C-alpha positions in Angstrom: 91.1 75.3 136.0 92.5 77.1 132.9 90.5 77.5 129.7 92.6 77.3 126.5 91.0 78.7 123.3 92.7 77.5 120.2 91.2 79.3 117.3 92.6 77.7 114.2 92.1 78.1 110.4 89.7 75.3 109.9 88.0 75.2 113.3 88.1 76.1 117.0 89.2 73.8 119.8 88.8 74.6 123.5 90.4 72.6 126.2 90.2 72.9 130.0 93.3 71.9 131.9 93.6 71.2 135.6 96.3 72.2 138.0 98.5 69.3 136.7 98.1 70.6 133.1 96.0 67.5 132.3 93.1 68.1 129.9 89.7 67.5 131.6 87.3 69.1 129.2 87.2 69.5 125.4 85.1 70.7 122.5 85.7 71.4 118.8 83.8 72.7 115.8 84.7 73.4 112.2 84.8 76.9 110.8 83.3 77.9 107.4 85.8 78.7 104.7 85.0 81.4 102.1 86.8 81.5 98.7 85.3 84.5 96.9 87.9 84.3 94.1 90.9 82.1 93.2 93.6 82.6 95.7 91.3 84.5 98.1 90.5 83.0 101.5 88.2 84.7 104.1 86.5 83.9 107.4 83.3 85.5 108.8 84.6 87.2 112.0 81.2 87.1 113.6 81.0 83.3 113.0 84.5 83.0 114.4 83.5 84.7 117.6 80.2 82.9 118.0 81.9 79.6 117.3 84.6 80.3 119.9 82.1 81.4 122.5 80.0 78.2 122.0 82.9 75.8 122.0 84.3 77.4 125.1 81.0 76.9 126.9 80.9 73.3 125.8 84.5 72.6 127.1 83.8 74.3 130.4 80.6 72.2 130.8 82.5 69.1 129.8 85.0 69.8 132.5 82.3 70.6 135.1 83.9 73.9 135.9 81.8 75.6 138.6 81.5 79.3 139.1 84.7 80.7 140.6 86.8 77.7 139.6 88.2 79.2 136.4 91.6 80.7 137.2 92.5 82.1 133.8 92.0 82.0 130.1 94.6 81.6 127.4 94.2 82.3 123.7 96.1 81.0 120.7 95.2 81.6 117.2 95.7 81.3 113.4 98.3 84.0 112.8 98.6 86.8 110.2 94.8 86.7 109.6 93.4 90.2 109.7 90.1 91.3 111.3 88.7 94.8 111.1 85.8 96.0 113.3 84.0 99.0 114.8 85.4 99.4 118.4 82.1 101.1 119.6 79.7 98.4 118.3 82.1 95.5 118.1 80.7 94.7 114.6 83.1 93.5 111.9 83.5 95.8 108.9 84.7 93.1 106.4 85.3 89.4 106.4 88.6 88.5 108.0 91.4 88.0 105.4 93.0 84.7 106.2 96.8 84.1 106.2 96.5 81.7 103.2 95.1 84.5 101.1 97.2 85.5 98.1 95.4 88.6 96.8 98.3 90.9 97.6 101.0 89.0 95.8 101.3 91.6 93.2 101.6 94.4 95.8 104.5 92.4 97.4 106.1 92.2 94.0 105.9 96.0 93.6 107.4 96.6 97.0 110.2 94.1 96.3 110.9 95.7 93.0 111.1 99.1 94.7 113.8 97.8 97.1 111.8 97.6 100.3 112.5 93.9 101.1 115.7 94.6 103.0 113.9 97.1 105.4 111.2 94.5 106.1 113.7 91.8 106.6 115.9 93.8 109.0 113.1 95.2 111.1 110.7 92.3 111.3 112.7 89.2 110.4 110.1 88.3 107.8 110.0 88.3 104.0 107.8 90.4 101.7 105.0 87.9 101.2 101.2 88.1 101.1 101.2 85.6 104.0 101.8 88.3 106.5 99.3 90.9 107.7 100.6 94.3 106.5 99.5 94.1 102.8 96.2 92.6 103.9 95.5 95.7 106.0 96.6 97.9 103.2 94.2 96.1 100.8 91.3 96.7 103.2 92.1 100.4 103.6 92.2 100.8 99.8 89.2 98.6 98.8 86.6 98.9 101.6 84.6 102.1 101.0 85.1 104.7 103.7 87.3 102.5 105.8 90.4 104.8 105.8 88.1 107.7 106.9 86.6 105.5 109.7 90.1 104.5 110.9 91.3 108.2 111.0 88.2 109.0 113.0 88.8 106.2 115.5 85.7 104.3 114.3 87.6 101.2 112.9 90.5 99.1 114.2 92.5 96.2 113.0 93.9 93.1 114.8 94.9 89.6 114.3 92.5 86.9 115.6 93.9 86.9 119.1 93.1 90.7 119.2 89.6 90.2 117.9 88.9 87.5 120.5 90.5 89.5 123.3 88.2 92.4 122.4 85.1 90.3 122.4 86.1 88.7 125.7 87.4 91.8 127.6 86.6 94.9 125.6 90.4 95.7 125.3 92.1 96.3 122.0 95.4 94.4 122.7 97.7 91.8 121.2 100.8 89.9 122.3 104.3 90.3 121.0 104.4 87.0 119.1 101.3 87.9 117.0 102.5 91.5 116.5 105.8 90.1 115.1 103.8 88.4 112.3 102.2 91.5 110.9 105.3 92.9 109.0 104.7 96.1 110.9 106.5 95.4 114.2 110.2 96.0 114.9 111.3 92.9 116.8 114.5 94.6 117.9 112.9 97.7 119.4 109.6 96.0 120.5 107.3 98.6 118.9 105.2 99.3 115.9 107.7 100.6 113.4 107.0 104.2 112.1 108.8 103.6 108.8 106.9 100.4 108.0 103.6 102.0 109.0 104.2 104.7 106.5 105.3 102.3 103.8 102.0 100.3 104.1 99.8 103.3 104.9 98.6 101.9 108.2 97.7 104.5 111.0 99.2 103.3 114.3 96.0 104.4 116.2 94.1 101.5 114.5 96.5 98.8 115.8 96.3 97.1 119.2 98.5 97.7 122.2 101.3 95.1 122.4 101.7 93.2 125.7 103.8 90.3 126.9 102.6 86.8 126.1 102.1 86.0 129.7 100.3 88.5 131.9 96.9 90.1 132.4 95.4 91.3 129.1 92.0 92.1 130.6 89.2 90.3 132.4 86.7 88.2 130.5 83.2 89.5 131.1 80.8 86.9 132.5 78.3 87.5 129.6 81.1 86.7 127.1 82.1 83.4 128.9 78.8 81.8 130.0 78.9 83.3 133.5 82.5 82.8 134.2 84.7 85.7 135.2 88.5 85.2 134.8 91.5 87.1 133.5 92.8 86.6 130.0 96.3 85.9 131.2 98.1 84.4 128.2 98.2 84.7 124.4 100.5 83.7 121.5 100.3 82.8 117.9 99.5 79.1 117.4 103.0 78.1 116.4 104.7 79.9 119.2 102.2 78.5 121.6 103.0 75.0 120.3 106.7 75.6 120.8 105.9 76.6 124.4 103.5 73.6 124.8 106.3 71.3 123.6 108.4 72.7 126.5 111.0 74.0 124.0 111.8 76.7 126.5 115.6 76.4 126.1 117.6 77.5 123.0 118.2 74.8 120.4 115.0 72.9 121.0 112.5 72.7 118.2 109.2 71.2 117.0 106.9 70.8 114.0 103.2 71.3 114.2 101.1 69.4 111.7 97.9 71.4 111.2 96.3 73.2 108.3 99.9 74.0 107.4 103.0 72.8 109.0 105.4 74.9 111.0 108.9 74.1 112.2 110.2 76.4 115.0 113.5 76.4 116.7 114.1 78.2 120.0 116.9 80.7 119.1 117.3 82.2 122.5 117.2 85.8 123.8 118.9 87.7 121.0 117.5 88.3 117.5 119.2 85.9 115.1 119.9 87.0 111.5 117.1 85.7 109.4 118.6 83.1 107.0 117.6 82.5 103.4 114.2 80.6 103.1 113.4 81.1 106.8 112.0 83.8 109.0 112.9 85.1 112.4 110.0 85.7 114.8 109.3 86.5 118.4 108.5 83.2 120.2 107.1 84.8 123.4 107.7 87.6 125.8 107.5 87.0 129.6 108.2 90.0 131.8 111.0 92.0 130.3 112.5 89.0 128.5 111.9 88.2 124.9 112.6 84.8 123.3 113.1 84.5 119.6 112.7 81.6 117.1 113.7 80.6 113.6 110.7 79.4 111.7 109.9 77.6 108.5 106.3 78.0 107.4 104.7 75.4 105.1 101.3 76.7 103.9 99.4 73.5 102.9 99.6 70.2 104.6 96.5 69.2 106.6 94.5 71.6 104.3 95.5 69.2 101.4 93.8 66.3 103.2 90.8 68.5 103.8 90.8 69.2 100.0 90.7 65.4 99.3 87.6 65.3 101.4 85.8 68.5 100.5 87.2 69.4 97.1 87.5 65.9 95.5 85.2 63.9 97.7 87.4 60.8 97.6 87.6 60.4 101.4 84.9 60.9 104.1 87.4 61.8 106.8 91.1 62.5 107.4 91.5 59.2 109.3 90.9 57.2 106.1 94.2 58.4 104.6 96.3 56.2 107.0 94.8 52.9 105.8 94.8 54.0 102.1 98.5 54.9 102.2 99.4 51.7 104.0 97.5 49.7 101.4 100.2 50.4 98.8 103.7 49.0 98.8 105.1 52.3 97.4 104.0 55.5 95.8 104.3 54.1 92.2 105.9 57.4 91.1 102.8 59.5 92.1 103.7 62.9 93.7 101.4 65.7 94.8 102.8 69.2 95.4 100.1 70.9 97.4 100.9 74.4 96.4 97.2 75.3 96.7 98.0 78.7 98.1 101.6 79.0 96.7 104.7 77.7 98.5 106.1 78.9 101.8 109.5 78.1 103.4 112.0 77.6 102.0 110.8 78.5 98.5 108.5 81.5 99.0 106.8 81.3 95.7 103.2 82.8 95.9 102.6 81.9 92.2 103.3 78.1 92.5 100.2 76.0 92.0 99.2 72.5 93.1 100.5 69.8 90.8 100.0 66.0 90.6 102.5 64.1 88.6 103.0 60.4 87.7 99.4 59.4 87.2 98.5 56.3 85.2 95.3 54.3 84.5 96.3 52.2 87.5 96.3 55.2 89.9 93.4 55.5 92.3 92.3 57.3 95.4 94.9 55.4 97.5 97.7 56.9 95.4 96.3 60.4 95.9 95.9 59.8 99.7 99.4 58.5 100.0 100.9 61.3 97.8 99.2 63.8 100.0 100.7 62.3 103.2 104.1 62.0 101.6 103.9 65.6 100.5 103.5 66.7 104.2 106.7 64.8 105.0 108.7 66.0 102.0 107.8 69.6 102.7 108.9 69.2 106.3 112.3 67.7 105.1 112.8 70.8 102.9 112.1 73.1 105.8 114.3 71.3 108.3 117.2 71.0 105.8 117.1 74.8 105.4 117.1 75.2 109.1 120.0 72.9 109.6 121.9 74.7 106.9 121.2 78.0 108.6 122.1 76.9 112.1 125.0 74.6 111.2 123.5 72.0 113.6 121.9 68.7 112.5 118.5 67.9 113.9 118.7 65.1 116.5 115.0 64.5 116.8 111.8 66.1 115.7 109.1 66.8 118.3 105.7 66.5 116.5 102.3 67.7 117.4 99.0 68.8 115.8 96.2 66.7 114.4 98.3 64.7 111.9 100.7 63.6 114.6 98.1 60.9 115.4 98.6 59.4 111.9 101.0 56.6 112.6 101.8 55.9 108.9 102.7 59.6 108.4 104.8 59.8 111.5 106.8 56.7 110.5 107.2 58.0 106.9 108.4 61.3 108.3 111.0 59.6 110.4 112.1 57.5 107.4 112.6 60.4 105.0 114.0 62.7 107.6 116.4 60.1 108.9 115.9 61.1 112.6 113.4 60.0 115.2 110.0 61.7 115.4 108.7 62.0 118.9 105.0 62.6 119.8 104.2 64.0 123.3 101.6 62.7 125.7 99.4 65.7 125.0 99.3 66.0 121.2 97.3 69.3 121.3 100.3 71.3 122.3 99.0 74.5 120.8 96.2 74.7 123.3 98.5 73.4 126.0 100.9 76.2 125.2 98.1 78.8 125.6 97.2 77.2 128.9 100.8 77.2 130.1 101.2 80.9 129.2 97.9 81.7 131.0 99.1 79.8 134.0 102.4 81.6 134.0 100.6 84.9 133.5 98.3 84.2 136.4 101.2 83.1 138.7 100.2 79.4 138.9 103.2 77.9 137.0 106.8 78.7 136.3 109.0 77.8 133.3 110.6 75.0 135.4 107.2 73.5 136.0 106.5 73.5 132.2 109.8 71.8 131.4 109.2 69.1 134.0 105.6 68.4 132.8 106.5 67.4 129.2 106.1 63.6 128.6 106.8 61.5 125.5 104.0 59.2 124.3 105.5 57.6 121.2 108.8 57.6 119.3 109.2 56.6 115.6 112.7 55.5 114.6 113.8 55.7 111.0 114.0 52.4 109.2 114.3 53.3 105.5 117.6 52.8 103.7 119.6 55.7 102.3 119.1 54.7 98.6 115.3 54.5 99.0 115.2 57.8 100.9 117.3 59.5 98.2 115.2 58.2 95.4 112.0 59.4 97.0 113.4 62.8 97.7 114.7 63.1 94.1 111.2 62.3 92.8 109.8 65.0 95.1 112.4 67.6 93.9 111.4 66.9 90.2 107.7 67.3 91.1 108.4 70.5 93.0 110.1 72.0 89.9 107.0 71.4 87.8 104.8 73.2 90.4 107.0 76.3 90.5 105.9 79.4 88.7 107.4 80.3 85.4 107.2 84.0 85.0 
């Protein structure tokens, strides 16, 4: 048995997989979101750990895992989110600053104006954006009383969520290469924390975790941390890299889109660092042994989170599943578009100042129009990202492998195929993020090989495009006009 911990932005999912990589136990709970100011997003790191620990116990119990049956643990996580804690007591020293948080947008502007973007782009494959971890760490060092002094004295450390969970599980301050590559502090060419970037952002290296391969032994989970089970933490990766692995995209040229809180299109780019193209980032996909695999990525910040906003912010739906029937109840969108730039825009626009915008409302518009516009926006943003990736690679997409919670929405998947103009394929195991964490842990523990993973992937449903070119073009033109209205005017 392998336990996969998938600690996401809006909740924690834990799955237990058997030796055939079949899910045999599951549990999930939502995580509290904190919005102390407009554009700020935080999580309580203590709650994050307690929730993960509880959900893991429920999944192990659901699977009936007996003492000694747990082979390994794999962790996958919301990326770029920064935790800070006391390594002696294990107590958080501030709320975690979430990847969606935009409080450091002005600092990124300053660095860009000072000419530092090229350095960041060349060393990390990323863009100067508050999405990534470096300016979040810098903000904490500058705004939390006494924190820099604590860091210099070895009484405070930083880490992404995988690092925080690894510490609580094993007592080790470690991370994997895929998460390190999302911090804007890691040289993806040299495979190390970059001294020049550390100096630029004012981050002492001693406060950062040791970087390890994505598959291998990170440490051993202590029984008291895992409900009496003792097993090695043998795999870790950021959620989108884990989903790429879980989709068995282990060969160059294979790609996927994960529909979660945000949506993320990743393309396996092989074993050499590709030049990061405009609108996209280059990232480490995973490291196994001495081999590093790279990926091109388009990051869309708000997709599933927009559906959650319909539920929690507007109160017009009770659950995400309602959107499918509401969207299908209309013959068309009646010119209503929603640009969900609720935390700015990611790939390929990279506009942290864009704001959510709804256009085309009339007295005849109702909650069905808003639900449909929200689902359509998920698909339109994916088209924008894929077109940028196709332009960069020079290769048209032949099919889109889809996973994540919204891949279960048949209306959305069909609309995605229609506006993309290529088939959308959903795998047998839709929770490929957790599956990827389990695969990495299995490889790290010596139970599986890359060949085993490629052979295990199975298709569950395929959506073929059936929309005409004229209708597709008209819808995308309407989206482009709405997008222009949401963009910042500075």
